[in-house]
N, C-alpha and C positions, 0 to 999 in steps of 0.2 A: 480384388481381394489379394491380400499379400500372403506370401509364404512365411512359415515360421522360421526365421533366421536370426543370427546373433544380433543384428542391429535393431531388431524389433521386439526382443524379449525384455520383460520387466520383472520386478520382484513380486508384483501383486500385493504389496504391503498395504496400500490404502484401498480398503474394500468398500465399494458403494453399497447401498441397501440392496437386499436380495429382491430384485425385480426382474421379471423375464426380459423386458425390453433392454434394460441396462446390461445385463449379462450377455444377451444375444448380440448386441452391437459389438462387444469385445470378442466374443467367441467366434463369430463368423469372419473376423479379419484373419483368423489363423487357419492355415491349410497345411496338409502334410507336405514336408519339403521333398523336393526331388532328390534322388540318391546322391547326386553330385553336390548337393547343398548340405548334406548331413554333417560333414566334417566342420562346417563353419558355425554350427549351432553351439552356443554356450549352454551346455546341458543343464547346469545347476539353475541358471536363470530361466531357461525354458521350463524346467520342472516347476519352479515356483509360480510362473505365470499360468501354466495350464492347470496346475493343482488349485491355485487361488480361484479360478473360475469353476472348475469341476466340483470342488468340494461345496461351493455355495449353491451350484445347480442341484447337487444331490440333496442338500438340505431342503431346498424348496420343493423338490419332487417328493421327498420323504414326508413332508408335512401333508401333502395331498394324499399320500398313501394312508396315513393315519385316519384322516377324515373319511376316505373312501371305505376303509375297513369297517368303521363304525356304521356307515350307511349300508354296507353289504350285510353286516351282522343283523341289522334291523330288518332288512328285506328278507332275510332267510327265516325269520320267525313265522310260525304258523303257515298260512296259505298265501302270504303276500306275493311271493314270486310267481306262484301258480295263477294268481289273479291277473298277472301281466302276460300270461300265456306260456311261461317257461317252467320246465319240470324241476329246475334247481338253479342256484346262483352261478354255477359253473357255465351252464348254457347261456344264462342271461348275460353274464359278464362278457363272454366271448362275442355274442351277437349284438348286444346293445352298447357295450362299453369298449369293445375292440381290444380286450385284454385276455390273457390266458385264463382258462377256467380254474386251473390249479392255483394260480396266483391269487385269484379272487377268493377262493376257499380258504387259503392260508391267511389272507388278510382278515377275513371274517373271524376265523378261529382266534387269532391274536386279539382282536377287539373284544371278543367274548371273555377271554382270559383276563384282559385288563379291566373289564367291568367289575371283576371280583377283587381287584387290587387298586382301589381309588388313588392311592398315593403314587403308584407307579404310572397309572393312566395319566394323571395330571402332569407328571414329569415328561412323559412321552408326547403329550399334546403340546406342551410348551417348547418342545424341541431340545430339552435338556438331556434327554436319554433317547438314543436312537432305537427304533424297533428291533434292530439286531441285538443290542444290549439287553433290551427288555426280554427278548426271547431267551437269552442266556440265563437270566436270573429268575424266570417265571417259576421253576419248581420250588425255590426256596423263599421267594418274596411273598410270604403269606402270613397273615395274622400279625402277631407282635414283631416278627422279623422283617416285615415289609419295609419299614422306614430305613433300617440300616442297609438293606440291599439297594434301595433307591439311592441313597447317598453314595454308596459304593459305585453304583452304575454311572453316576454323574462324572466321576473322575477316572475310573479304571479303564483299561483297554478291554476289547472284546476277548482277547486271548486270556487275560488275567481273570476276567469274570467267569469264563467257561471253566477254567482250571479250578477256581475257588468254588464254583457251584458243584463241580464233580467231587471235590474233596468234601463239601458239606453233605452231598447226597450219600457219600460212602462213610459218613460218620466222622470226617475230619474235624478237628477242633477249630472253632472260630471261622468256619467256612473257607479255610484255605489261605489265611494270611491277610495282610493289610491290603486295602484297595490299591490296585496297580502293581502289586508285587508279582514276582514270577511264580510259576507253578511249583508245587512241592517236588522234591527229587523223585524221579521215577514216575511222575504223573503222565498219563497218556495225553496225546496232543488234543487240541481243540477239535470239537466235532461240528463247529459251525460252518460247514462247507456245503456246497450244493448237494441236494438230495436228502437233507435232514428234515425237511418240512418247514423250514423257516420262511417267512413271507418273502416272496420273490425268488426263492431258490429254484434253480432249474437242475433236474437230475442229469448226471453224467451219462453220455450216450457213446456208443461205438458201433462200428460196422463189423459184422460177422460174414465171412464168405467161406463156404465149404463145398469142395468139388464132390458132386454126386452124378451117377449115371442117369440118363433120361428115364429109364425104368424106375430107378430108386427115387428119382425126383417126384414121379407120380404118386408113389406111396407116401412120401413126406407131405405132399400137398393134400392127399386124402386125409391124413391125420390132422393137418391144419384146419381143413374144412370141418372135420368132426369136432375139433376143439371149439370152433366157432359156434357150432350148434349147442355145445355144452355151456359155453360162457355167454352166448348171445352174439348176434351178428355185429353188434357195435364194438366187440372186443377187437383191438388192433392185432396185427399179426405177431408182434413181439409178445403180447400177452398170451396168445394161443401157444406160442413156443414155450413160454414159461410154464403153462399148465401141463404140456406134454412132458417137459423135463421133470417137473415136480412129481408127476405120476411115476416116472421111472425111478427117480431117486428114492421116493417114498417106499416103493416096492423092493428096493435093493439097498437097505440102509447100512450095509457093512461099513464100518469106519475105515478110513484110509490112513495108513501110517504116515507120519510127517515126512520121512525120507522118500516114500513113494509119491506123495503128493507133489513134492518139489521136483521129482524126476518126471512126473506126468505133465505138470503145467509149466514148470520152469519159472524163473523170476519174472520173465516177460510174457508168460502165457503162450509158449510156442506150440500149444496143442492144436493150433490151426494149420500145422504142417510147415513150421518155420516162419510164418508171418507174425508180426507183433500182435499181441493180444488186443492192445488199444487201437481204435480206429485211426487216431492221429498220433502225433508225437507225444511222448510222455513228458509233459512240461511242468511249469511251476504249479499249475492248479492241481495236477494229480499228486504231486508231492505235498502240497498244502493240505490236501484232504486227508492225508494219512492213509490212503488206500494201498500204498505199497508195503504196508506192514508197520507194526508198532515201533520198531527201532528207528525207522526213517521218520515217523511222526514225532518221536521223542527228540530226535536230533533237530528237526525243523522247529519244534516248540522252543527248544533252548536257543536257537538262532533268533527267533522272534523276541524272546525275553531279553537277549543280549542287545538287540537293536533298540528295544524300548528304553533300556537303561542308557545306552550309548547316546541316543538322540534326545534324551529327556522327553520321551514320548513325542518326538518330532516337533519340538518347540519351535524350531526354525521356520516351520511352515505357517506359523501364526494360528490364532484362534479364529474359527469360523463362527460367525454370529448365529445364534439360534433362530429358528423360524417356527412360529406357532401354527398349529394345524388350524385350518378354517373352521369356524363354528358351524356345526351341522344343524339339522332340523330338530325342533323340540320333540318331546315325547309324544304329544298329541299329533303332530304333523307326520311322525314316523308311522302312524297307523294307516296312512293313505299310500298305497303302493305307487300311484302315479306321481305323487309329490316326491317320494323317494327316488323314483326313476329319473325325474327331471333334475334333481340335485346331483345324483350320481353321474348323469351324462354331462352336466356342467363341469364337475370336477374331472371327469375323464378327459374332456376336451382340453382342459388346462394341463393335465398330466402329460398328454401327448406332446404338447409344445415343449415342456421341460424335457421329456424323453429324447426329443430330437437333439437338444443340446448335450445331454448326457452321452448319446451315441457319438456325436461329433468330437467332443473333447476326449472321451475315452479312447476313440480311435487314434487320436494324436498321441496321447500319453502311452498307450500300449505299443503302438508301432515303433516308437522311439525308445521304448524301455525306460521311460523317465522315472518309474517307480523305484528303480535301483538307485538313482541319484538322490532320491529322497530318504533312503535308508529303510526300505521295506524288504522283507524276505522274499516276497513274490507279488505278482499282480493281485492274487486272491487276498493276500495279507493287506495290501493297500486298500482294496475295495471294502474289506470288513472294517478296518480301523478308521480309515479316513472318510470313506463315503457312507458307511453303515449299510452297504448293499452286498448281496451275494455276487461273487465274481462272474458266475455264468449269466446273471441278469445283465450285468454291465457288458460282458462280452457279446451277448446277443444283440444289444443295441449298437455296439460298435461294429459288429458284422453287418447289420442292416444299413448302417450309415455308409459303410464301404460299398455296399451294393447300390445305394441311392446315388453315389458318385458315378457309378457305371451306368445306371439307369435313371437319368434325370426325369423321364416321363413318370416314373413311379413316385418320385418325390413330389412332383406337381399334383398327382392324384391324391396323395396323402394330405398335402396342404390345402387342397381344394375341398377336402372332406368327402371325396368320392370313395376312398378306401380307408378302412380302419387300420390300426397298427397290426393286428393279427392277420388281416387279409394281405397287407403289404408284405408281411414276413413270409407268408405262403408263396406269394407271387415272386418275391425276390429269390426264393430257393429254386425256382424252375424256369424263370423267364430269361431271355437274352435280349439284345438290342432289336432283333428282328421280330420277336414274338411278344414283347412287353405290352404293346398297345392292345393286342388281342386278349392277353391275359387280364389286363386291367378291365376291359369291357366285360369279360366273363365274370370276373370277381365282383363287379358292381351289380350284376344281376343275381348272383347266388348268395346263399347264406354262407357264413364262414365254414361251418362244418361240412356243407356240401362241396365247397371249393376244396377243402383239405382232402376229402375223400376222392374227388376227381383227380387231384394231383397225385395222390398215392396210387390210385388205380392206373394212371397213365405212366407212372414212373417204374412200376414193378417190372415190366418186360425190359426196360432200358437198363436198370441197375443189375439185373441178373444175367450174367453171361450164360451161354448155352451149357447146360449140365451143372451149373453152380447154384447153390442155395445161398442167396445173399439177403441180408436183413440188417436193419439198424435197430439196435436194442439198447435198453438201459444197461449200464455196466453190471448191475447186480444180476441181470438175466444172463449176461455173458459168463459170469462166475458160476451160475447155476448150470449153464450148458456144459461148462468144463467139468463140473461135478458129475453130471449125467454121463458124459463120455468116459470118465474114470470108472463109474459103476459098470458101464457096458463092457469095458475091458476086463474088469474083475470077473464078471459073470462069464465071459468068453474064455477066460484063462489064458489069454494071449493078447498081443498088440493088435489093435484095430486102427485103421486110418480114420480120420474124422468123418468121412463120408459113410463108412460102414457103421460107425457109432451112431450117427444121426438116423440111419435106416433102422437100426435095432431099437432105438428109443421110440421112433415113430410107430414101428410095428407093435411094440408093447402097448402103446396107447390105443391103437386100433383094436387090438385083441381085447383090451379091458373094457372099452366103452362102446364098441361098434354095435353090439346087440342091445345094449341097455337104452340106446337113444332111438330105437325104432318106434313106430307108431302108425296107426292107420291114417290114411289121407282123408281130410275133411275140407269143405269149402273154406273154413276159416284158416286152416293150416296152409292150404294152397295160396290163399291171399297173402298171408304173412311171408311165405317163401317167394312169391312174385315180387313183393316189396323189398326183397333182400334181407328180410329179418329185421329191418330197421323201422323205428318209429318215423312216420311220414310227416309229423308236424314240423313245419319249417324251423330250422335252428336246433332241433332236438338231436342229441348225440346218443340217446339210449336205444337199446334193442326193443323190438316190438314184442309185447307180451300177449296182446289181445288183438282180435280182428273186430273192428268197429263197423256197425252198419251205418252208412252215410245217411240213408233214410231209415229212421228207426223202424224196427219190426212192428212196434205198436202203431206206426203210421202207415203200415202196409209194405215196408221194406222187405226185400227178398235176400236169399243167401247167394245170389248171383255175384260173380267176381267183381263186376263194375259197381256194386253197392257195398263192397267190403274194403277196408283199408287197415293196415297194420299200425297200431299205436302202442306206446309204452303204458304201463299201468297207471302212472301218475296222470298222464294226459287223458287217458280214457276214463278212469274212475272219478277224477276230480275236475280236470279241465273241461272235457266235453259235457259230462253229466251235471256240472254246476254252471254251465253256460259261459265259461271263460275261454273256451276254444270252440269255434264254430266252423263247420265244413259243409259244403254242398257241391254238387256236380257228379261226375262219373269217374270212378277209379280205372286205371291208375293215373292217367295223364290229364284228366279234365277236372281236377279238384280245385276249389277256391277256398282259401283259409282266412279266417279272421281270428286274431289273437288278442287276448286281454278282455277284461270285463267291459261291458258297455258303459260309456259315460252316463252319469246320472242326468235325467231330464229335469230341467228347472221347472 
């Protein structure tokens, strides 16, 4: 395989049909250059070559996403997914299709919205409008206005569509100007960045590390455990911290003056004691999301508009041919969950192969910063406009591709079908050259949710230095934590260091909820606690709401612990009692599960 260097770059002007084999043959000849080779690269030609491949790969993958979204929406209707043994399409998608549950839910939501907009749906299925653009115009592409918004979406940029939709939503005349035009003066920046709920978007995350004494750490962990009882054992640690902070902020709602807020948090969020607020460097994606404030967002929006005009909407990159979404099952066929499952798994296998190319080419493009040479304001800007994908979705795949270069055994496991994308992503985050084979073997035996919980449990002691409270949280939770610390300082009437703030917030939660969550011990409650408060159906991510008798009491079953198992309400009331989930054996370690309705006997 050759390295990407000047003598091997081309313009990509002649585009073959979008077929996986044709694109893969070209893509895998390109590898990241060694540092000493970078100066010899003809950047403009390299940008055209990589983009010519990546944009076509993204179109092919996007077409599969449209078809999968329609299939997932159909599967979510009624009790179809329960008849396969899963409590929701999030768990189903993660365990059966190897994709993130939130991504699947967002794809299904978009498909349901498009069902109400037949003109827009047809344009999306034909590949004339990307799902990203469709999401931007959904609020206004209704009724008699649908046709004009569909036409606008065919030619306008994502940024222009979002600006026009905002102007239309706020009463602006004509929806904010001609298609492809810039945003009106003073308009806020586009909101189509990660965390907005668009298909494939991944929320921005960061690491929080707060020094606390060992005694105080115990009080904080007690509050986290109590929050777990309140929210359910399936609630992740960041969600428990969010509840603790919400309780404190809600009980102390005094507003903070603007000058005090700036002094407390600082422009970089130095409330963590001089450390940057963001877990990583504040880069292009943070600026692109407008999360550093409206003035920054307005400036970036104006930069995007200027680049659109200067490059004539990147005309030099060439037009990428449209790719029509695969035809799905008919209405009658969609009523059969097993047929839907087979079709979705077929599409997911195809999507995985396209995803590998997305990751490889995106890693090349981003590592070399080639989006700058093509005239985009940021990598996120390139992903939205050229690929029709969320930046974090592309970054995630590029990161995994980098890890696969370091761990070739993990790549082989994915290509052999031994590990799904989601399992590989979990393993890539914790394995090294010495442990990767052991992690692959463990991942192959476990469900994806069980693997994730195992990794999280194993990583907690390693990521937390002695006396430190360390956690990875969504950025919005980090902002809420800063607000709770500000409230704690106002209540105290003096400056408190972050550790003191955290202890006061945790103590308030314990005082508020400690007595309310008490209750007498029963065999059922003891069984649920023994099972960690989690539903024990393989692949279920929900908390246990009930204790199920493995041998029904009507058949002589007792309340002994080995006859009780924790289940979520959906699996207990619908799955078990309608015959779609079957279990026998002795709890907790001797249970055998059967998922899905029994095949009809001819």
